[in-house]
N, C-alpha and C positions, 0 to 999 in steps of 0.2 A: 716305850714305843720308840721306833726308829725314825729319823728325820724323813727318810723316804716314805714310810707309812703315813706319817702326818701329812705330808704333801699330797699323797694320793687320796686321803680322806678330804682335805680341803678342795682339791680339784673336783672329786665326786660331788661335794656339796655345791660348788660353784656351777657344775653342770646341771644339778638338779633345778637350781633357781633359774639358770639360762632357759631350761626345758619349759618351765612353768611360764616364763615371759614369751617364749614362742608360741606355746598353746594360746596364750591371750591374745595373739593376732588373730586367731581363728574365730571370728566374730561376725555377728549380723550387722554391725555398724562400722564402718571405717573410722579409725582413729579412736575408738574405745571399745571396750570388751563388754558384749552382751550376747550371751549364748543361752537361749531358752530351750526347753524341752523338744528335742528332735527337730530343731531347725537345721537348715543345711550346714553351718559350721560344725555341728556335732558329728557329721560324717567325716569332717576333716580330722577332728580330734580322734575319733575311732581310728582312722587309717594310721595316724602318727603313733598312738599306743599300740596298735596291733603289731606294728613293726617292732616295737620295743619288746613286746611280750614274746613274739616269734623268735626274737634274737636270744631270748632267755630259754627257749626250748618249751615254751608254754602252748597248750593247745588253746585256740581262741575261738570264742563264739559270741554271738550277739543275740540275746533273748527277745522275747516278744514286747518287753517294756522298754527295750532300747538300751539295756545295760550291757556294757562289754566286758566279757569275762574271760580272763586268762587262767588256766589251770597248769600248774606244774606238778606232775605226778611221777616222782622218781622211782617207785617200786609198784609192784603188782600187789602189795600188802593190803591188809584191811584197816590200816591207820586212819583215824578220823582227820579230816581235813581241817586246816586253819584258813580262815577267810581274812583278808585284809583289803582295804579300799576307803574309798570316799566318792564325792560327786564330781561331775564335770560340767553341770550347768551353772550359770551365774545370775546375779541380779543385773539389771541395766547399769551401764557404766561401771563395771566391777574392777576390782584388783586382779592381780595375776595368781593369787595363791589360795584363796579360799576354795577348799575342795581338791583342787587339781594337785596340790603339793601332796595331799595324803596318798594320792595315786602314784605319783612319781616316787615318793619314798617308799611305798609299799613294793615297788619293783627292786628298790635297792635292798629291801628286807629279803626279798627272794634271793637275790644274788647271794647274800650273806648265808642264807640256808644251804644254797646249792654249795658254796665254798666248804661248809661243815659236812657235806655229805648227808645232811638231815633226811631221813626217809619219809617224813610226813608230807603228804600232798598239801600244797598251798594254792589257793584261788585268790587272784586280785580282780576286784569288781570296781569298775568306774560306773558308778551309778548314773544313770540317765537324767535324773531330776530329784532335787532335794528343796530348791528354794521356793517352790510354789508361785513363781512369777507368771508363767504362761496361762494356767488353768486355775489359779488361786487355790490349789491343793498341793501342799508339799509332800516330798518323800514318795513320789511315784515309783522311783526305781527300787528303793529298799522295801517298800510295802509289797512289791511283787516278789522279791526274793524271800521275805520273811512269810510269804503266802498270806498276806492280809489285805491284798489289793480288791477294793470293792468294784465290782463289774459296773455299778451304777455311774461311776466316775467316767466312764468312756464316752458317756453324753454330755459332758462338760463342754463349753465353747470358749474359745480364746477371744481376745478383743476383736479380732477379724472375723469371728463367727465360724471358725474352723473347730469342728468336734475333735475331741481327743482321739476317738477310734480312727477318724479320717486321717489325723496327723501321724498316727502309728502306720496306717496303710501307706500313705506317701513316703514314709521312710523305708518302705519295702518290707515291713513287718505285719505279722498277722495278729490282730488284737484278740482274736478268739483263742489264741494260744498263750495268753498271759499266765494262766494258772501252771504252765510248764515251767515258768521262771522260778518257781518255788524251790528253794535249796533242798537237797536231800537232807536226811537225818544224820549223815555221817559227817558232822560238823562238830569240831572241838570248840570253836568259838570265833568271835569276830573281834578284831582290833582295827581301830580307826585312828589315823595320825591327822591332825588339823591345827591350823593357827587358832590361837585363843580367842581372837576377835575382840579382846578387852585389854585393859591397862593393868591387871593384877600383877602378872608375871614380871612386867617391866618395872613396875613400882618395887617389887621385892628384889630386882636384881637377878632374877632367874631366868634360865633358858627354856625349861620344860617343867611339865607337871602332869601328874596323872589325875584324871577327871574322876571325881567321886560320885557324880550324878548329874542329871540334865534336868532342869527346870521344866516343870509342866507348863504348857501354854495353851490358850484359847484365842482364836481368831474369830472375829465376828464381821459382818457387814450391817451397816445401819442406813436407813433412808429417811430423811426428814422431808415432807412434802407440804409445802404451803401454796403460796399463789404467787406467780409471776405477774408483775404489773409496772406501770410506768414510774420511773424513778423521780420524775419531776412533779407529777400530779398526785400522787398517793400519800396522804399525810402519815406521819410516822405512827400515830396511834391506830391507824387502820391497816397497817401492813402485817402480812404473814410471811415474813422473811425467813426462808429455810437456811439461808447461810448464817444469819444472826443466831439461830437457834442452835446450829451445829457449832458454832464458835463458843457460845455459852456453855455448852456441853463439854467441848474439848478442854476449856479452862478448868471445868470441874473435875475432870478425869485427871488432868495434870496435877491439880491441888491435892487430890486424894492420893495419888501415887507418891507425891513428894513426902507425905506424912506417914504413909504405911511402910513399915520396915519390911524389906525383902521384896516389895512389890515394884514392877515395872509395868507401865502401860504406855502404849504409843498408838497415836492416830498418824499413820503414814500415807494414806492415800485418800484423795478427795476429788470428786466430780460434781459439777454443779451445771444446772440447767436454768436459763438458757446461756449463761456465761457471756453476758454483755454488759458493758460498763454503765448503760444508762437503763437497766431493767433489774428490778428487785429478783433475785434468785428465787425460783419457785420450788426447785428439787435439789437436794443435796445428799449425795451418797458418800460415805466414809467408811474407812476400815478401822478396826480396833484390835490391838494385840495386847494380850494380857499374860504376864509369866510370874510365877511364883514357884519357889521349892516345895511348898506346902499345897497340896492339892485342895484342901479344905478352904485355905485362904483365898486361892486363885478363884475357885467357884463363887465364894462369898462376893469377891469384887466384881466379877462378871455381872452378877445379879444386881449389885449396887449400880453399876454403870449403867445397865439397861434400864433399870427403875428411874434413875436420874434423868436419862434421855426421855423417857415416857412423860416424866413430870414437866420438863422443859417444854416439850412439844405441846402437851395439853395447855400449859399456861399461855402459850403464844398462838393457840388456835391452829396447831398443825397436825398432821397425821405422822406416825412413826411405825416404820416397819423394821424388824431386825431379824438376822438369820445367823445361826452359829455355824461356821464353816469348819471348824477344827476345835477339838478338845482332847489334848494330849496329856496324859498323867506324867507326873515326875518319874523319872527313870533313874534307878541306882545301878551303877556299874557292878559286875560280877567281882566278888571279893577276891576270889582265888586267882582269876585271871589278872585282876588289877594289881594284886601283890606280886605276881610274876613280873608285870610291867615296871612296878616301882623298884623291885630288886635290880632289874636291868638299869634303870636309870641310876641308882646307886652305883652299881658296877662300873658304869660309863664315867663315874666321877662327878656326879651332880647330886645335890641334896634331894631328899624325897619331900615331895610336896603334893598334896591332893587339893584340888579346888573345885568348886562347882561350875557348871557351865549354864550360863543364862541363855545362851543361843540353842536352838534346836538343831539336832545332827542326825544322819542316818542311824547312828548308834542307838538312839532312843527307839527306832523301830526294830533294828536287828535285835535289840535286847529283849523284845517281847518273845522271842523264839530261841535265841542262843545266848550262852555265856559272852558278854561283852565287855571290852575295856577300851580306853581311849587316852591317847597322849596328845597333850597341847604343847605348841611351840609358842614362844613369845612373839606378840605382835608389837613391833615399835611403834610407839605413839598411841597404842590401843586402837589403831585405825584399821577398819575393814569395810567391806562393802563399798569401796571408794578406790579410784585409780592410785591413790597414795599408799594404799596397802603394800607392805613389804615384809621381809624376813631378813634375819642376820645370817651371814654364811656361817659363822660359828655355831649358831643355833641349829641349823640344818645339818652340820657336821655332828653335832651332838645326838640328833635324831637318828642318824644312821649308825652311830656307835651303839645306841640304845637297842637298835635292831639286831646288831650283832650279838650283843649279850643276851637279848631276849630269845634269840634262836639257839644259842648256846645252852640257855637254860631249858628250852623245850626239848632239844636234843638229848641233854643229860637225863631229863625225867623219862624219855623214852626208852633209854638204855637201862635205867633203873627198873622200870616197870617190866622190861623184858627179861631180867635176870630172875 
């Protein structure tokens, strides 16, 4: 490699990082990055990425689920398309790279394919929603593309009481046309680039890894209902304290998860009523997130946690209600596409390493329909879903190189198949 080529790649990596930081300023909240499904800053992101896609000669559309889609179609042939992409929504007070980096790097991979004169069409999708923040249901964008969007979800309401279908209309789209977002059958596969969001690669001194599979996950909502009452006049033995019950249950969940190999369980959201310092909490609503690479184990622990909550509520004279909001099975990546990706990693000068993903990604939805592979980039400090989330310029450069070798491999395979 010449010095000028290396300099160009470093500059390209730095530009990708700067672009992610620019997109991070497109936010619902000044001074921090929060971008929920189809809120106004999503339109800003669309405008920016549309310009990038059009500069690459791509045809750009927005489907009824709010996914921004750029298609590069170099020939009129019947080659199956390759889909690249990730999501552009965020959690509250997010970092700059979760999801967005995958879209920015996908455009660099398109540039590499164009430089090779590869005749295969490539579609880059900036999925509108993956995090599940606004409507407590994740993967709205990829569900629509995979053709598994449940129309009943359109009636979901956000914290402000805005229905999902109304939010889609407010964005200038027609919810009745979401079925049209389903990708055609002319798809070779889907590849997602994403930060690891964990500490494994950093601990091993690696820049990249190919994802072997994504842990299944269950999300639940539980509601403990007791009796609000005066904090000074109600004796301890006569209380029906919903918060105390929820706290006992949360500690039980944590204790179990610490002992069970491969299990992670999180109570990340809590709301209580009446939420006053001198009133015994009468109602407490909490979330529960359970993940495990083995579906049987995950389901077992979900049942154990709800049974424990029921027992605690009964013991304390409370009522318990719970609802399962999501149950996603463990998804294994496509072996052939993953092997191609792994070969590209090695060709780019990096060790072959496959790791599981404990976090959910659009890839787990796309894999229900298409061969899917995923590339992780190291997360310094293992930090994600936080403003301190970052990436290393050398790692981004490495991912761009992998794209070049991956496209070369795809191009070679197409030529071989045509002979």
